[in-house]
TILO-18748 format. One record per residue (C-alpha): residue in three letters; y negated, z, x negated. Coordinates in steps of 0.25 Angstrom, whole numbers, plus 5000, padded with zeros to 4 digits. Layout:
N
ALAYZX
...
//
This chain:
157
MET495349914971
ARG495049864957
ARG495849924946
SER494549984940
GLU494250054953
LEU495650114954
GLU495550164940
GLU494250234942
LEU494850304955
TYR496150344948
ARG495350394936
GLN494450484945
ALA495650534953
ILE496250674952
TYR497750674950
ARG498150814955
VAL499550864951
ARG500250984958
LEU500851074947
GLU501651204950
THR500451274945
GLY499351204954
THR498651074954
LEU498150994942
ASP497150884943
LEU497250764933
ARG496250664930
ILE496350534922
GLY495950554907
VAL495750704909
ALA496650804900
ALA497650874909
ARG498050994900
GLU498651074912
LEU499550954915
ASP499950954900
HIS500251094900
TRP501151074913
LEU501850954906
LEU502151034893
GLN502851144902
ARG503751034906
GLY503950964893
ALA503250834898
ALA502350754890
ARG501950654901
TRP501750634916
GLY501450524926
LEU500650534940
VAL501050424950
THR500950404965
ALA501550304975
VAL500450314985
ASN499350214988
PRO499850104979
GLY498750034972
SER497750124978
VAL498050064992
ARG498150175002
LEU499450185010
GLY499850265022
GLU500250405020
ALA501750375024
GLU501850265014
ASN501250345003
GLY502150455007
ARG503350365005
ARG502950304992
LEU502650444987
ALA504050494991
ARG504650374984
LEU503950404971
GLU504350544972
ALA505750514974
LEU505750414962
LEU505050524953
ARG506050634957
ARG507250544954
GLY506650524940
GLY506750674938
ARG505350704933
GLU504550824937
LEU503450784948
ARG502250854952
PRO501450814965
ALA500150754962
GLU499050674969
GLY497850584965
LEU496550624971
ASP495250554973
PRO494150654969
GLU493250584979
GLY494250594990
ARG494150444993
TRP495650424991
PRO496750514997
PRO497550594987
GLU498750514982
PRO500050594980
SER500750574967
PHE501650634956
LEU501450684942
VAL502750654935
VAL503050744923
GLY503550664911
LEU503350524917
PRO502950424907
GLU501750334909
ALA502650204910
GLU503450274921
THR502250324929
LEU501650184928
ALA502950124933
LEU503050214945
ALA501550184948
ALA501850034948
ALA503150054956
PHE502250124967
GLY501150024967
GLN500150114960
ALA498950064952
ALA499050174942
CYS499650304938
VAL499250424930
ALA500050464917
GLY499850574907
ASP500450624894
LEU500350764888
GLY499050794882
SER498350664888
PRO497550654900
PRO498050584912
ARG497950434912
LEU497850324922
VAL498850214921
PHE498650084929
VAL499850004934
ALA499649854928
ALA499449744939
SER500949704937
GLY501349844941
ARG501949864927
GLY501249924915
ALA500050004914
LEU498549974913
ARG497950094906
ARG496550134903
ARG496750224891
PRO496050234878
ARG496850174866
ALA497250274856
ARG496550244842
SER497550214831
ASP497250244816
ALA497050094815
ASP495850104825
ARG495150214816
//
């Protein structure tokens, strides 16, 4: 699948996070005030959402996906950050739900590195007060290819 097709699918996806108080649906580019409030309660200013299943959007078997997800969870737990179970959902139901984790306090660079380590095409990252953003892993497996508007500086005005 081409990058542009993947980007469209990932942007349409719902990223459902299970919090103690219930579920929260995140969408790329849409403000997440409830998540901001939840993060503030934890003193956190950022988060990352990453999975280990179906690397590069190629479906693997349930057993292999389970092993990959368990490895990711063990790695994240060793890091000591708070995790919340999450899943990526195709709103049209053409792709099965993909289990993932929202990791409190995880910087975008670390989220991206985890995504690359598990063969993912992209991940989702966010900062307090900003909408969730889609971040693609570069073809080399390092770095990011991001579609995000450039902030205007005083020199641009």
